[in-house]
VEXKE-929489 format. One record per residue (C-alpha): x, y, z. Coordinates in steps of 0.001 Angstrom, whole numbers, padded with zeros to 6 digits, always signed. Example, Ala and Ser with C-alpha at 12.3 -4.5 7.8 and 13.67 -1.06 7.14 Angstrom:
BEGIN
+012300-004500+007800+013670-001060+007140
//
This chain:
BEGIN
-011411-059802+013219-014641-060073+015187-018121-059619+013711-018685-055993+014718-022325-054984+015153-023057-051771+013285-026867-052125+013076-029344-050070+015127-026513-048424+017016-027304-044737+016353-029287-042799+018947-030408-039247+019709-030176-038093+023338-030818-034739+025003-027873-032481+025667-027323-028996+027045-030273-026556+026718-032370-029527+025609-030652-029719+022216-030455-033145+020551-027137-034957+020428-026327-037747+017979-024271-040697+019187-023375-044116+017887-021928-047255+019438-019779-049896+017707-019278-053224+019430-019011-056947+018862-021917-059137+020064-021490-061201+023186-020868-060374+026808-020936-056848+028207-018066-054738+026995-016054-051931+028645-017167-048665+027063-014778-046173+025458-016306-042700+025007-014790-040274+022517-015116-036481+022860-014185-034546+019713-012371-031232+019539-013179-027638+018600-014572-027312+015106-014910-031111+014935-017489-033846+014964-017684-037496+015861-017087-038802+012324-014209-036523+011339-011628-038433+009296-013615-041680+008856-013782-042270+012589-015625-045540+012037-012223-047090+011302-011081-046123+014800-014368-047345+016308-013882-050756+014663-010316-050932+015952-011562-050619+019519-014429-053020+018899-011981-055600+017557-010005-055155+020788-013047-056043+022894-014554-052666+023707-017799-050896+022917-016859-047583+021306-019195-044597+021684-018694-041361+019790-021040-038351+019865-021478-034834+018593-021540-032107+021221-024920-030403+021315-023637-027017+020105-020915-028067+017678-022842-026727+014688-024004-030016+013217-027468-031539+013451-028746-035130+013676-029713-034875+010027-026352-033436+008995-023826-034930+011380-020780-033943+009323-021822-030465+008180-021897-027178+010069-025505-026303+009274-026379-024593+012560-023984-021728+013050-026290-020119+015582-025779-023094+017866-022021-023024+017213-021916-019424+018427-023589-020491+021688-021125-023272+022395-018929-023092+025520-016969-025299+027925-019634-025798+030591-022193-026856+027978-019728-029449+026726-019164-030717+030259-022921-031031+030649-023132-032886+027321-020499-035376+028385-022412-035905+031638-025531-036683+029620-023621-039286+027598-022417-040952+030805-025966-040882+032178-027216-042607+029026-024617-045368+029345-025530-045886+033031-029274-045936+032447-030632-049446+032982-033300-048721+030385-030645-048074+027743-031414-050135+024617-027827-051379+024732-027732-052027+028484-026970-055733+027912-023931-054818+025773-022403-051918+027750-020576-052383+031050-021301-049121+032795-018881-050012+035581-015955-049915+033119-015933-046633+031260-012832-045180+029598-012728-041714+028081-010772-040303+025109-010706-036563+024399-009029-034870+021456-007727-031302+021550-010425-029106+023166-012264-032345+023896-009121-033443+025698-009428-030480+028070-013095-031303+028622-012157-034931+029313-009524-033966+031889-011969-031782+033825-014812-034308+033610-012592-037137+034825-012061-035236+038075-015816-034651+038439-017317-038031+037586-016211-041229+039296-017833-043336+036551-014757-042587+034406-012206-045261+035278-009442-044471+032772-008486-041491+030595-006669-041052+027296-006030-037613+025803-004978-036853+022253-003265-033504+021711-005127-032049+024661-005234-028339+025367-003789-027190+028696-005935-024072+028996-009608-023405+028317-008805-020588+025930-009665-022046+022527-009674-020265+020163-008878-016852+021644-005767-017736+023609-003376-015884+021307-005650-012979+020358-004267-009484+020997-005988-007356+023646-007606-005026+021091-009341-007990+019429-010634-009146+022829-011919-005643+023508-013685-005509+020121-015118-008963+020816-016644-007658+024028-018004-004542+022319-019556-006342+019322-020459-009557+021272-019247-011746+018358-016065-012637+016516-015505-015147+013743-013225-018142+013197-012605-019160+009580-012845-022922+009058-009859-023803+006950-011595-026800+005388-015106-025457+004671-014147-021745+004547-017185-020957+006679-017016-017975+009040-017898-019646+012326-019396-017245+014895-017908-017067+018363-020296-015252+020698-018727-013352+023556-020585-015625+025965-017793-018156+025372-015326-015807+027078-017840-014911+029772-018421-018594+030507-014661-019036+030973-014435-016049+033313-017469-017134+035354-016188-020667+035748-012426-020066+035946-011880-022416+038882-013800-025257+037328-012141-024746+033946-008587-024766+035296-007157-027716+033370-003732-027925+035084-005427-027927+038495-007798-030656+037284-004848-032615+035906-003245-032595+039325-006375-034190+040832-006713-037090+038348-006313-040336+040264-007327-042833+037555-004875-044205+034958-004123-041569+032284-002334-041955+028994-001303-038647+027421-000671-038860+023656+000596-035838+021717+002227-035207+018375+005731-033737+018659+005114-031879+015366+001731-030491+016434+001416-026842+015311-002187-026478+016460-001694-027415+020136+002000-027383+020887+003731-030350+022472+004462-027873+025278+000838-028449+026348+001591-032141+026850+004673-031293+028873+002644-028905+031065-000031-031534+031708+002555-034179+032470+004294-031844+034885+000961-031332+036623+000485-035119+036884+003765-037033+036548+001891-040301+037089+000298-039935+033657+001885-042031+030897+003329-039564+028343+003328-040902+024770+005153-038631+022293+004230-039378+018689+006238-038148+015686+003225-036609+014021+000834-033671+013837-002328-032601+015655-004498-035358+014123-001852-038118+013895-001748-038075+010109-005447-038127+009370-007546-035646+007365-011179-035146+006398-012536-036650+004354-010457-039835+004833-011428-042287+002086-008757-044954+002586-009410-048262+004330-006182-048062+006356-005454-045434+008966-002108-043574+008781+000789-045105+010670+000918-042500+013482-002783-043057+014208-002252-046798+014217+000619-046334+016698-001624-044300+018993-004448-046839+018819-002080-049711+019612-000956-047854+022745-004544-046946+023673-006023-050428+023371-003219-051938+025492-003707-049145+028075-007477-049571+028310-007230-053385+028397-004964-053033+031398-006852-050180+033094-010393-051518+032627-009701-055208+033181
//
């Protein structure tokens, strides 16, 4: 195992609507490393499930691993694992997340970046989980700096979390301008302002994930749990049908590949280890 640098690797950058975003980078000292960027999912954050274990796995494989909190995910730089800003959560939407991801890529590419000597901005890979997977697919078609893509349990439509709501609930959402999602872990009632739906309607062409999937020309590894009850494996099949050149990796596991939060063990669950083994081989080949 390499000596992974975990000192002075946390930064605050500016995201959508000038809100601060917290990010951290894990890497081994030495020559410039290809950068793997991780985009978390809906109702998630960069450190969910002891994500430092995953970051170290990539660092040990020769990458710099960057994870960040979307600007409107409800956390704050002082409370990166707690939903302390529900007002911001209610203002979250897909286009803001695309802007956030663009800001992260800009930070990596900035020659004045404090880690410029450690990060190879010409070799950037992207991982997106769930809703973050949909964001990653779209952004990969928009930004040529992304040279390889991995998705974990990615959504195939930008309709999280209202995709299965009945029409009367949608109508009430429009009338009241807010609905609520109950966080199963924290039991918080997370506000979903109607602007989320309006953002989707106003940007329907840009937010068409299957159409974006068809346009992806960089290497793509598509990982999805066959027992996923949150985002069905059918989503993986739909994305693979849109882009048969993508490498489909079925995993006998759930939406989070056996993890949970908090994760206090030193070893990741076997399904997650299986995914990481596939991912590191893929990125080593694609970003060589």
